[in-house]
N, C-alpha and C positions, 0 to 999 in steps of 0.2 A: 119279381122279387122273391116269389116262392121258391125259385130255383136256388136262391142263396140261403133262404131260411132253413130249408131241409135238403141238403145237397145230395142225400142218398134216397130220396123219396121214390117209391115205386110209381106213384101217380100223384097228380096235383088236384086240389079242390078248386074248381073254377066257379065259386059261388056266385049266384046271380047278383048279389049286392056288390061284390067285387067287380064284376063285369060292368055293372052300372057306373061305378066310379071310373073305370077305364074310359068308357064312352063319354062320361061327363068331362073329364079332363082333356080328352082328345077334341071334343066339341069346342072347348074354350080356346084351345090353340088354333083350331081351324077358323073359328068365328072371329078371332082377333084381327084377321086380315093382314097380319104382319108378315106372313110368309107366302111364298108363291112357288109353284113347281117350276123347275128349270127345263125349258124345251130341249136344250142339249144336255143329255145325261152326264157326259163326262166333264162338262163345265163345273159341275158341283165339286170336282176334285182338281180343278186347275190351280195354278200358283196364286191367282188373285181371287180365290173363292171366298175371301173374307167379305165380299160384297154380294155373294150369291144369296138370293132371297129364299132359297129352299132350306137353308141351314138354320136350325133352331138353336143348336148348342154345339160348340166345337172347341178344340184345343188350339189356342192362338199360337201360330208359328210365323216367324219373320226372319228373313235372311240376316238382318242386322243383329239379331239376337242369336244367330247361329242355330236356327232350327234344324232338326234332323230330316234327312231325305230318305229314311228307311222305307217308307211305304212305296216309294217309286223305284229304288234301286234293288231292293231285296230279292225280288223274284226273277229279274231278267238275267241274261247271260253275262258272264265276265267279258265277253267279246261283243257286247252291244254297247255302243257309245252314243248316247242321245244328244250330245252337245258338240257341234263343230268347234266351239271356242276352247274346249278343255279336253285334252287328249288323255287325261287320267280319270275322267268321270265315266265309270262303267257300272255294270251290274255285278252280281255276286253268285248267281246260280243257287239261290236260296229255295224258298218254298214253291211248290207246284200244286195245282188243284188235283183232286182225286178223280179217277175215271168214273166213279159213282156219281159225283157231282156233275161232271161233264155230260154223262148220259142223261141226266135229268133235262138238260137243254136239248140234247139230240132227239130224245123221244117226244118232247113237247112240240118240236117243229118239223119232224120228219113228214114227208121226204125232203123238205127244204133244209138248208143249212142254218144252224142257229144264228149266224151273223145277220139274218133278216131282222132280228131284234136289235134295235140300236143301242141297247144296254150291253150287249155281248161284245161288241167290237166296233172300233172306229178306225178306218184306214186313213192315215195321214201321209204315208209313204207309199207311193205307187211305183212299182218296178215295171219298166217298159220291156218290149220284146227283146231289146238288146240288154239282157240282164247283167252282163259283165261290164257294161259301160254306161250305166245310167248316171247322168250328171244333174245335181241339184244345187241351186244357189244356197249358200250357208244359211241365209236368213229364212229360207223356205223349208229347211230340214226339220222335220218333227217325226219322232217315232210313233208307231201305231199304239193305240190304247185298247184296253180291255183284255180279253183272253187271247193269248198269242199261241198259235199252233204251227207246226210244220217248219219248213225252212225259213230262217230269218235273214233279212237283208238290212244293210245299214252302212255306216261309215267303216272304211277299211283302214286299219292302223298297221303301218309297217315301220319298224325301227323308231318307234316313238312319235311318228307323225302320221296324219291322215293323208291318204292318196287324193290327188286332185286331178280334174280333167284339164284339158288344154286351155279352156277359157277361165280357169281359176276356180270353178265351182267344185263342189265336193263330189268325189267319185263314190257311188253307192253300188254295192253288189252283194252276192251271197256271202254269208259270214261263216267262218271256220273258227275252231277253238285254238287260235294262235296264242292267246295269253296262257293257255294250259299246256303249251308245247305239244299240241296235237293238230298241226296245220292241215291235215287231211280229213279231220273229223268235222262234218258240217254242224253248224248250230241249227239243229233240226229237232224241235220239241215234239216228243211223242205223247200219245194219249196215256199209255201205261206208265205207272210209277214203279220203278224197279229198285227194291231195297237191297238186292244182292251186290256182291263185289263187282260182278259183271255190269251192273247197272250204274256204276259210279262214274261213268264217262261224261256226265253232265247233261245229256239231252233229255233225261227222264222227266216226263210230265209236262203238261201245258202250263204256261206261265200267266201271270197277271200284271198288267201295267195300267192300273185304274187311276192312280194319282199321277198328275203331271210331274215329270222329272224336272226339278228346279233348274231354271235357266241360269241361276247364279252359282250352282254347286260346282266348285272347281275340282273336288275330289269325287263327286257323286254321293258323298255321305254328308257333307256339310251344307250350310246355308239353305236349308229347306224353307220353303215359303208357304206351301199349301197348309191351311188349317186342317187339322185332323177331325173329321166329322164324327160327332157322338150321337146326335139326334137331328133328323131332318123331317120335313113335312111328309115325304112319302112313307116313312116309318110310322108316323102318327096315323095316317090313313089306314095302313096295314094293321096296326094295333087295334084300331077301332073296328075294322072288319073282323079280326079274330074274336074280339069281345062279343060282337053281334052273333057270330056263329056259335060260340061257346055258351052264350046265355040262353038262347031259345031257337037256335038254328035259323036265324034270320038270314037266309041265303041271299035274298034280294038286296037287303041293305048292305051286306058284306060285299056282294058283287059290285054294287055301285061304287064302293070305296076302292076296291081293287082296280076296277076299270078306269076310275078317275086318274089313278097313278099311271096306268098303261097309256091312256090317251094323251097324257101330257107331254110325252117325248116326241115332239113334232119337228125338231130342228133338222133331222135327216129322215124324211119320210120313206116308207110308211112307219107310223108309230106301231108298237106292238098291238096285235089284234085284240079285240075285246074277248073276254071269256064269257061263255054262256051258262056255265054252271060252276059251283064252287063247293069244295069239301075242305076239311082241315088238312088233308094230304095235299090238295092242290094249293092251298094257302101256304103251307110249308114250302112247297116248290117255288111259289111266287116270291116269297121272302128271300129264297136263295138267289133268284134271278135279280131282284132289285137291290139286295143288300150285301152281295158278296164282297169280301175284302174289307168289311166294316166291323169286324170283331163281334158279331152277334150270332154266328152260326152255332157255336157250342151251346149257348143257352137256349137257342131255338130248338136244337136237336133234343135236349133234355126235356124241354117243355112239351114238345110234340111227341115224345116217346120214341125217338129215333136213335138216341145216343148209344144204346146197347145193341143196336143192329151190327151186322158185319159189313165192312166196306174195305176195299183195297186189301191191305194185309192186317186189318184190325178185326179180330175175331172174339175178343174177350167181352162177355156180357155182364161181368161183375160190376155192379153199380158203384162199388168202392173205388173203381178205377177212374171215376169222374174227376178225382183229384190226383195230382202228381205227388210223389213223395217229397217230404221236406228234406232238403240236403242235410246230410249228417253233420257237415261243418257248422250249419246253423244251430242244430240241436246241441252240439258240443260247445258252441260259443255261449249258449245260454245255460250251461250246466251248473252255474253258481246259483241259479234259481230253479230248484227242482220242480218239475211239472210245467215250467213256463212254455216249453215247446214239446209236444208229444207227437210222435210220428203218426201220420194218417193210417187208418186201417188198411190191411192187406199189403203193407210194406214192412 
């Protein structure tokens, strides 16, 4: 909450009494035994996650209330179609992860690939040696989850219909940017994010498909079912670990909490390996591994003193840039109340 109380603070005061309160409230949640770790990491973000015991607090979404599917469609390509039932349900080539964030995974697991960590990626769609003619029954077709890299494969849409194999199953192959009228440009996600005009051809940046694409979403945008996670048990453990480190450098206690989270992801072994040491920098990295795409990164970066660093094309270290400008239309709309809306500093 200190991040919100003083948005431009150079540093924050992690008073022992405050850290004791963090530990106390985390202890209460954990000791209640109401919540359990999910062995399958991505099940936390499935359509039916309203029954997932790891979730402490979430935004209720239901298809019958026309919940939004943005968390699933926003990052993937406009030529990725997750649902054989609906030819209009696709992605939109929205946000991508930064190379800086990806490199935190890469350096942590080198020389192995980051996909050894079951939180990074889940393969649902396997392309066989005959890549141009893989056939998958419609009921068995599910796109991959997690961080998506390189050439993407999936359902192929031509003239408004999906191609099928001779047996009636869905034809799956390498994807191209057909919907963008670039049929020779592969849907090949690159590590680098290019903000230049030359980089506007859509492949820029690795993508995220953490939430399940709603099986009922006819347009890809509507009928979202997955509850949007606000707080879950893993975050409670990681908050307690942070409080232990900040209070009196209780590395052993903090390690026990972090490793409890890591050891819990057993559905697709091996679980992430245990850590043997822990610093605040390593804990920041671990929060990035566990909580990506959950809207906590900005506050984490400010709290851990990382937000004014440089990454990708961000170079400004001005703390006043932590807030965006208030749109001039909003200020003008409140002009009958002088001082009601004042532009944020540096804008």
